[in-house]
C-alpha positions as CSV (number, residue, x, y, z in Angstrom):
1,M,0.0,0.0,0.0
2,I,2.9,2.4,0.8
3,N,4.2,2.0,-2.8
4,K,0.7,2.9,-4.1
5,I,0.6,6.0,-2.0
6,V,4.1,7.1,-3.2
7,K,3.1,6.5,-6.8
8,Y,-0.2,8.4,-6.5
9,F,1.1,11.5,-4.7
10,N,4.2,11.8,-6.8
11,N,1.9,11.8,-9.8
12,I,-0.4,14.6,-8.5
13,I,1.3,17.4,-10.5
14,P,1.7,15.4,-13.7
15,M,-2.0,14.3,-13.3
16,S,-3.0,17.9,-12.8
17,K,-1.1,19.0,-15.9
18,S,-3.1,16.4,-17.9
19,F,-6.3,17.6,-16.4
20,I,-5.5,21.2,-17.5
21,K,-4.7,20.1,-21.0
22,E,-7.7,17.8,-21.4
23,N,-10.1,20.5,-20.2
24,N,-8.4,23.4,-22.1
25,I,-7.9,25.3,-18.9
26,K,-5.7,28.4,-19.4
27,T,-3.3,28.9,-16.5
28,N,-1.1,31.5,-18.1
29,I,1.9,30.6,-15.8
30,R,4.6,32.1,-18.0
31,N,7.3,33.1,-15.6
32,S,10.2,30.7,-16.3
33,K,11.4,31.1,-12.7
34,I,8.0,29.8,-11.3
35,S,6.8,26.3,-12.1
36,L,3.4,24.7,-11.5
37,N,5.1,22.8,-8.6
38,D,6.2,26.1,-7.0
39,A,2.7,27.7,-7.4
40,V,0.8,24.7,-5.8
41,Y,3.5,24.2,-3.1
42,Y,3.2,28.0,-2.2
43,K,-0.6,27.7,-1.9
44,S,-0.3,24.6,0.2
45,K,2.1,26.3,2.6
46,Y,-0.3,29.2,2.9
47,V,-3.4,27.1,3.8
48,F,-1.3,25.2,6.4
49,S,0.2,28.3,7.9
50,D,-0.6,30.0,11.2
51,I,-2.6,33.2,11.3
52,T,0.6,35.2,11.8
53,D,2.3,33.8,8.7
54,T,2.2,36.2,5.7
55,F,2.6,35.7,1.9
56,Q,6.1,37.3,2.3
57,S,7.3,34.9,5.0
58,I,6.1,31.9,3.1
59,T,7.8,33.1,-0.1
60,A,11.0,33.7,1.9
61,N,10.8,30.2,3.3
62,I,10.4,28.6,-0.1
63,N,13.2,30.6,-1.6
64,Y,15.5,29.7,1.2
65,D,14.8,25.9,0.8
66,K,15.4,26.2,-3.0
67,I,18.8,27.8,-2.5
68,E,19.8,25.3,0.2
69,T,19.0,22.5,-2.2
70,N,20.6,24.1,-5.2
71,K,22.7,27.3,-5.0
72,K,22.0,28.1,-8.7
73,S,18.2,28.0,-8.2
74,K,16.4,31.2,-9.2
75,I,14.3,32.8,-6.5
76,F,11.0,34.6,-7.1
77,T,9.2,37.5,-5.5
78,R,6.0,37.3,-3.4
79,T,4.1,39.2,-6.0
80,G,5.3,37.0,-8.8
81,I,4.3,33.7,-7.2
82,Y,1.0,35.1,-5.8
83,K,-0.1,36.3,-9.3
84,N,0.9,33.0,-11.0
85,E,-0.9,30.9,-8.4
86,A,-4.0,33.1,-8.7
87,K,-4.2,32.1,-12.4
88,L,-4.9,28.5,-11.4
89,P,-8.7,27.9,-11.4
90,V,-10.8,26.3,-8.6
91,E,-11.4,23.2,-10.8
92,F,-7.6,22.5,-10.6
93,Y,-7.7,22.0,-6.8
94,K,-11.1,20.4,-6.8
95,N,-9.8,17.8,-9.2
96,I,-6.9,16.9,-6.9
97,F,-9.4,16.5,-4.0
98,E,-11.9,14.4,-5.9
99,K,-9.2,12.1,-7.3
100,T,-7.6,11.7,-3.8
101,K,-11.1,10.9,-2.3
102,V,-11.6,8.1,-5.0
103,F,-8.1,6.8,-4.2
104,F,-8.9,6.6,-0.5
105,Y,-12.3,4.8,-0.8
106,K,-11.2,2.5,-3.6
107,N,-7.9,1.3,-2.1
108,F,-9.3,0.6,1.3
109,N,-12.6,-0.9,0.1
110,L,-14.6,1.7,2.1
111,K,-18.2,2.7,1.7
112,C,-19.9,5.9,2.7
113,S,-23.4,5.3,4.1
114,F,-23.9,7.9,6.8
115,I,-23.3,11.6,6.2
116,A,-23.3,14.1,9.0
117,I,-24.1,17.7,7.8
118,D,-23.6,20.9,9.7
119,G,-22.9,24.5,9.1
120,V,-19.7,26.2,10.2
121,Y,-18.8,29.9,10.3
122,C,-15.6,31.7,9.7
123,N,-14.4,35.3,9.5
124,T,-13.9,36.5,5.9
125,N,-12.9,39.6,4.1
126,F,-15.1,39.9,1.0
127,L,-16.1,43.5,1.6
128,H,-12.6,44.5,2.5
129,N,-13.8,47.6,4.3
130,G,-12.6,47.0,7.8
131,T,-16.0,45.7,9.1
132,A,-16.4,42.3,10.8
133,E,-18.1,39.8,8.5
134,T,-19.0,36.1,8.9
135,S,-19.5,33.6,6.1
136,M,-21.1,30.2,6.3
137,S,-20.1,26.9,4.9
138,L,-21.9,23.5,4.9
139,G,-19.7,20.6,5.8
140,L,-20.5,17.0,4.7
141,F,-18.7,14.3,6.7
142,D,-18.6,10.5,6.4
143,I,-19.0,9.4,10.0
144,N,-18.2,5.7,9.2
145,N,-14.7,6.5,8.0
146,S,-14.1,9.9,9.7
147,T,-13.7,11.5,6.2
148,P,-14.7,14.9,4.8
149,I,-16.8,14.5,1.7
150,D,-17.2,18.2,0.8
151,I,-17.4,21.7,2.2
152,H,-19.9,23.9,0.4
153,F,-18.9,27.6,0.8
154,T,-22.0,29.8,0.7
155,G,-20.5,33.2,1.4
156,I,-21.6,36.1,3.5
157,G,-25.3,36.9,4.2
158,K,-26.3,33.3,4.8
159,K,-26.7,33.4,8.5
160,N,-29.6,31.3,9.9
161,N,-30.2,29.9,6.4
162,E,-28.6,26.5,6.8
163,C,-31.8,24.6,5.9
164,L,-32.3,26.6,2.7
165,S,-28.7,26.4,1.7
166,L,-28.6,22.6,2.3
167,E,-31.9,22.1,0.4
168,K,-30.4,23.9,-2.6
169,Y,-27.2,21.9,-2.4
170,I,-29.0,18.6,-2.3
171,S,-31.2,19.6,-5.2
172,E,-28.1,20.3,-7.3
173,N,-26.4,17.1,-6.2
174,L,-29.1,14.4,-5.7
175,S,-26.8,11.6,-6.9
176,K,-24.5,12.2,-4.0
177,F,-27.3,11.3,-1.6
178,K,-28.5,8.1,-3.3
179,N,-28.6,5.2,-0.7
180,K,-27.2,7.6,2.0
181,I,-28.6,8.5,5.4
182,I,-28.0,12.1,6.4
183,I,-27.7,13.1,10.1
184,C,-28.3,16.7,11.3
185,D,-28.7,18.6,14.5
186,R,-31.5,21.0,15.7
187,A,-30.5,23.7,13.2
188,Y,-32.2,21.7,10.5
189,H,-35.6,21.4,12.3
190,C,-37.9,22.5,9.5
191,Y,-41.1,20.9,8.3
192,R,-40.5,22.0,4.7
193,F,-37.0,20.4,4.9
194,F,-38.4,17.1,6.3
195,N,-40.9,16.9,3.4
196,F,-38.2,17.8,0.9
197,L,-36.0,14.9,2.0
198,D,-38.8,12.4,2.2
199,N,-40.2,13.4,-1.2
200,N,-36.7,12.9,-2.7
201,N,-36.4,9.5,-1.0
202,I,-33.5,10.6,1.1
203,K,-33.3,8.9,4.5
204,F,-32.6,11.2,7.5
205,I,-32.0,11.4,11.2
206,I,-32.6,15.0,12.6
207,R,-32.9,16.2,16.1
208,L,-36.0,18.2,17.0
209,R,-35.6,21.7,18.3
210,H,-38.5,21.5,20.8
211,K,-38.7,19.2,23.8
212,E,-42.4,18.7,23.1
213,N,-43.8,16.8,20.2
214,L,-43.9,18.6,16.8
215,K,-45.3,22.0,17.5
216,K,-48.5,22.6,15.6
217,P,-48.4,25.9,13.7
218,T,-51.5,28.1,13.3
219,K,-53.8,27.4,10.4
220,Y,-52.5,30.3,8.3
221,A,-48.8,29.8,9.0
222,K,-46.8,29.3,5.8
223,H,-45.6,25.8,6.9
224,Y,-49.0,24.6,8.1
225,D,-49.4,22.2,5.1
226,D,-45.8,20.9,5.5
227,Y,-46.6,20.1,9.2
228,N,-49.8,18.2,8.2
229,N,-47.8,16.2,5.7
230,I,-45.3,15.2,8.3
231,V,-47.8,14.1,11.0
232,T,-49.8,12.1,8.6
233,N,-46.8,10.4,6.9
234,K,-46.6,6.8,8.1
235,N,-42.9,6.5,7.2
236,I,-41.9,9.2,9.6
237,R,-41.5,8.6,13.4
238,I,-40.4,10.5,16.4
239,I,-38.1,8.9,19.0
240,K,-37.7,10.2,22.5
241,R,-35.0,9.6,25.1
242,T,-34.4,11.2,28.5
243,D,-31.1,10.8,30.4
244,N,-29.8,12.2,33.7
245,I,-26.7,14.3,33.1
246,K,-24.2,15.4,35.7
247,K,-22.7,18.9,35.2
248,L,-20.1,20.9,37.0
249,A,-21.3,24.5,37.5
250,V,-19.9,27.6,39.2
251,E,-21.8,29.4,41.9
252,N,-21.6,33.1,42.6
253,N,-18.8,32.6,45.1
254,D,-16.8,30.8,42.5
255,T,-17.2,27.4,44.2
256,V,-17.8,24.5,41.9
257,K,-21.0,22.5,42.3
258,Q,-22.2,19.3,40.6
259,I,-25.8,19.5,39.5
260,I,-27.9,16.7,37.9
261,S,-30.4,17.6,35.3
262,D,-32.7,15.7,32.9
263,S,-31.8,15.9,29.2
264,T,-34.5,15.0,26.7
265,I,-33.7,14.4,23.1
266,K,-36.2,13.9,20.4
267,I,-35.3,12.7,16.9
268,I,-37.4,12.6,13.8
269,S,-36.5,10.0,11.1
270,N,-38.0,8.2,8.1
271,L,-35.9,5.1,8.5
272,N,-37.7,1.8,8.5
273,I,-38.2,0.6,12.1
274,K,-37.6,-3.0,11.0
275,E,-34.1,-2.1,9.8
276,F,-33.2,0.6,12.3
277,S,-34.4,0.3,15.9
278,D,-34.7,3.3,18.2
279,D,-31.4,2.5,19.8
280,N,-29.7,2.2,16.4
281,I,-30.9,5.7,15.5
282,F,-29.8,7.2,18.8
283,N,-26.3,5.7,18.4
284,L,-26.1,7.0,14.9
285,Y,-27.0,10.4,16.0
286,K,-24.4,10.3,18.8
287,N,-21.8,9.6,16.1
288,R,-22.8,12.9,14.5
289,W,-20.4,14.4,17.0
290,T,-17.4,13.5,14.7
291,I,-18.2,16.4,12.4
292,E,-17.7,18.8,15.3
293,E,-14.3,17.2,15.9
294,F,-13.6,17.6,12.2
295,Y,-14.3,21.3,12.4
296,K,-12.2,21.7,15.5
297,Q,-9.3,20.0,13.6
298,L,-9.8,22.1,10.5
299,K,-9.7,25.4,12.6
300,H,-6.8,24.3,14.7
301,N,-4.5,23.1,11.9
302,F,-5.4,25.3,8.9
303,K,-6.1,28.9,7.9
304,F,-9.9,28.4,8.1
305,Q,-11.2,30.2,11.1
306,I,-10.0,33.6,9.8
307,M,-9.6,34.0,6.0
308,K,-8.4,37.3,4.5
309,E,-8.9,36.8,0.8
310,Y,-11.2,39.1,-1.1
311,N,-13.0,36.6,-3.4
312,D,-14.8,33.3,-3.1
313,K,-12.4,31.5,-5.6
314,S,-9.5,31.9,-3.1
315,Y,-11.6,30.5,-0.3
316,L,-12.6,27.5,-2.4
317,K,-9.0,26.8,-3.4
318,N,-8.1,26.9,0.3
319,I,-10.9,24.5,1.2
320,Y,-10.1,21.9,-1.4
321,L,-6.4,21.8,-0.5
322,Q,-7.3,21.5,3.2
323,L,-9.7,18.6,2.6
324,T,-7.0,16.9,0.4
325,F,-4.5,17.0,3.3
326,L,-7.1,15.7,5.7
327,L,-7.6,12.8,3.2
328,L,-3.9,12.2,3.1
329,K,-3.9,12.0,6.9
330,N,-6.7,9.4,6.7
331,I,-4.9,7.4,4.0
332,L,-1.7,7.3,6.2
333,I,-3.7,6.2,9.2
334,E,-5.5,3.4,7.4
335,T,-2.2,2.3,5.9
336,Y,-0.6,2.2,9.4
337,K,-3.6,0.2,10.8
338,S,-3.3,-2.4,8.0
339,E,0.5,-2.7,8.4
340,N,0.5,-2.9,12.2
341,N,-2.9,-4.5,12.9
342,N,-1.3,-7.2,15.2
343,K,0.5,-4.5,17.3
344,I,-2.5,-2.4,18.1
345,K,-4.2,-3.4,21.4
346,K,-7.9,-3.7,21.3
347,T,-8.3,-4.2,25.1
348,I,-6.7,-3.0,28.3
349,I,-6.6,-4.4,31.8
350,N,-7.9,-2.3,34.7
351,K,-5.6,-3.3,37.5
352,N,-7.7,-1.7,40.3
353,K,-10.8,-3.7,39.3
354,N,-9.0,-6.6,37.7
355,E,-11.1,-6.5,34.6
356,Q,-10.6,-6.3,30.9
357,L,-12.0,-3.3,29.1
358,D,-12.7,-2.8,25.4
359,V,-10.9,0.3,24.1
360,K,-11.1,2.6,21.1
361,I,-7.7,3.2,19.5
362,K,-7.1,6.8,18.4
363,F,-4.2,8.7,16.9
364,N,-2.9,12.1,17.7
365,E,-4.1,13.5,14.4
366,N,-2.9,17.0,15.0
367,I,0.7,15.7,15.2
368,I,0.2,13.8,12.0
369,L,-1.0,17.0,10.2
370,K,1.9,19.0,11.5
371,G,4.2,16.3,10.2
372,I,2.6,16.4,6.8
373,K,3.1,20.2,6.8
374,D,6.8,20.0,8.0
375,I,8.0,16.8,6.4
376,L,5.9,15.5,3.5
377,L,4.4,18.6,1.8
378,K,7.5,19.6,-0.1
379,D,8.2,16.1,-1.4
380,I,4.6,15.6,-2.5
381,F,4.5,18.7,-4.8
382,Y,8.1,18.3,-6.1
383,E,7.5,14.6,-6.9
384,K,10.1,13.3,-4.5
385,L,8.1,11.3,-2.0
386,S,9.6,7.8,-1.2
387,S,8.6,4.7,0.7
388,Y,11.4,5.2,3.2
389,K,10.2,8.7,4.0
390,I,6.7,7.5,4.7
391,L,7.9,4.7,6.9
392,N,10.2,7.0,8.8
393,F,7.3,9.5,9.1
394,M,5.0,6.8,10.6
395,T,7.6,5.7,13.1
396,N,8.0,9.2,14.5
397,Y,4.7,11.0,14.0
398,F,2.1,8.2,14.8
399,K,1.3,8.4,18.5
400,L,-1.5,6.1,19.6
401,Y,-3.7,6.4,22.7
402,S,-6.6,4.2,23.9
403,N,-10.0,5.4,25.2
404,K,-12.5,3.3,27.0
405,V,-15.5,2.7,24.8
406,N,-18.3,5.2,25.4
407,R,-16.1,7.4,27.5
408,S,-17.2,11.1,27.4
409,F,-16.4,14.5,28.9
410,E,-18.4,17.5,29.8
411,R,-18.2,20.4,27.3
412,K,-16.4,23.4,29.0
413,S,-14.1,26.3,28.2
414,K,-11.5,28.2,30.1
415,I,-11.7,31.2,27.8
416,P,-13.9,34.0,29.3
417,F,-17.2,34.8,27.5
418,T,-17.0,31.9,25.1
419,K,-20.2,29.9,24.9
420,W,-19.4,27.0,27.3
421,Y,-17.6,29.3,29.7
422,V,-20.7,31.3,30.3
423,K,-22.9,28.2,30.5
424,K,-21.0,26.8,33.5
425,Y,-22.1,29.9,35.5
426,H,-25.6,29.9,34.1
427,D,-26.3,26.2,34.8
428,V,-26.5,26.7,38.6
429,F,-28.9,29.7,38.1
430,K,-31.1,27.5,35.8
431,A,-31.2,24.6,38.3
432,K,-32.1,26.9,41.3
433,S,-34.6,28.9,39.3
434,K,-36.3,25.6,38.2
435,D,-36.6,24.4,41.8
436,L,-38.0,27.8,43.0
437,T,-40.5,28.0,40.1
438,I,-41.9,24.6,41.1
439,L,-42.2,25.8,44.8
440,I,-44.1,28.9,43.6
441,K,-46.6,26.7,41.7
442,I,-47.3,24.3,44.6
443,T,-47.5,26.9,47.5
444,D,-50.8,28.7,48.3
445,N,-49.1,31.3,50.6
446,D,-48.8,34.7,48.7
447,E,-46.1,35.9,51.1
448,V,-43.9,32.8,50.4
449,K,-44.6,33.2,46.6
450,N,-43.4,36.8,46.7
451,K,-40.2,35.8,48.6
452,L,-39.4,33.1,46.1
453,K,-40.0,35.4,43.1
454,L,-37.7,38.0,44.8
455,E,-35.0,35.3,45.3
456,I,-35.1,34.5,41.5
457,K,-34.9,38.2,40.7
458,T,-31.9,38.6,43.1
459,M,-30.2,35.5,41.5
460,N,-30.5,37.1,38.1
461,K,-29.0,40.4,39.4
462,N,-26.1,38.5,41.0
463,L,-25.5,36.7,37.7
464,N,-25.3,40.0,35.8
465,K,-23.1,41.4,38.5
466,L,-20.8,38.4,38.3
467,K,-20.6,38.9,34.5
468,K,-19.7,42.5,34.9
469,N,-16.9,41.7,37.4
470,L,-15.5,39.1,35.1
471,K,-15.4,41.6,32.2
472,E,-13.6,44.1,34.5
473,K,-11.0,41.4,35.4
474,V,-10.4,40.5,31.8
475,V,-10.0,44.2,30.8
476,G,-7.7,44.8,33.8
477,A,-5.6,41.8,32.9
């Protein structure tokens, strides 16, 4: 398999040249100092770079490496390589990604059956006027094989339109969803969208936004007919599950307190109950979380969270290259697994309880991606990759760790005013407020009711005061 990988990736540039020729794509790369290899390598270094890296620093780094390799090499300017790379069309990079995806699925005999879909937002610079702007992309992720399928960049002005954007994307790419099951979170709770999927024979698992059953709209609401179609459709069912969840929350005096709350999840699906039980569907929905891990990896390792280009073509080029490198990471991981299957432990012994536990083997994928950037990137785009280099890379960059099956952690953040940082303070307030509200309902004494209402009001004031004090601490720091 390693030899196949070497052959394929050393052939990426020649294969891309053939693609350009076959499709009569004009690249206009005429500067004799700058080759197609240089232009693609430059773009790859850029998408892999930190937010502090500039076009100039990347150009300087490439020039330095060229002279170190061959003192007679001709160097190029930042403007020259930037303009030459800009002449490469989006289709050029998309072709590399699509061919790499086919290579991955074909050579490891993999099949994509379950697709998690979710929107992701990043800071962009379309308007280029100094104002803050956010653009949305739709990510499609194969949860069976932890593999990105596509990221559809929708651009600015698409906030809160995830359902409409996804509906349009599916309509234009129906063949991609044939014999697939899509899995979405609450952002895709939409009666019209449910009908659209069922009418196009697309199987789905979507979490409902409301804790109650499907909320009936008024007779004259625009989605009234869609609601009726859903509730009368015998193929569609709603599944409910309630679990007790333990959370760590922070009280006003900054002491940590554990609270237990009920968490009710309702899911709507058109899957056949004979083929997929309720438990099957809940387990599949739990696996949707891998797309969130994918986004975290994308933002952590690539220039994705903050993108400064002025046009959508540049963003699409970045995205296709980033997805290609994530595929390369998966190709290397699958190769390592097949080559070292006997060495990978599937169970561990708990010495304290003297029992054997099933474990899930994971790789430190961030280290692998950093290794691709530092070690393999140059060899790939200058057609110098070797089997020895890949074996040496696997020996040093593949770090395994084992997790007990179904192990989970609470979502939290240490960064002030991020979503999950605020929630840990708010959870105690919600728990107390809920208990006090119940007491208000069951008591007949008006004086006690007023005292309880005053306590809720005081708690709210204290929460706002705490928020203000936290802001002052951050500003003072």
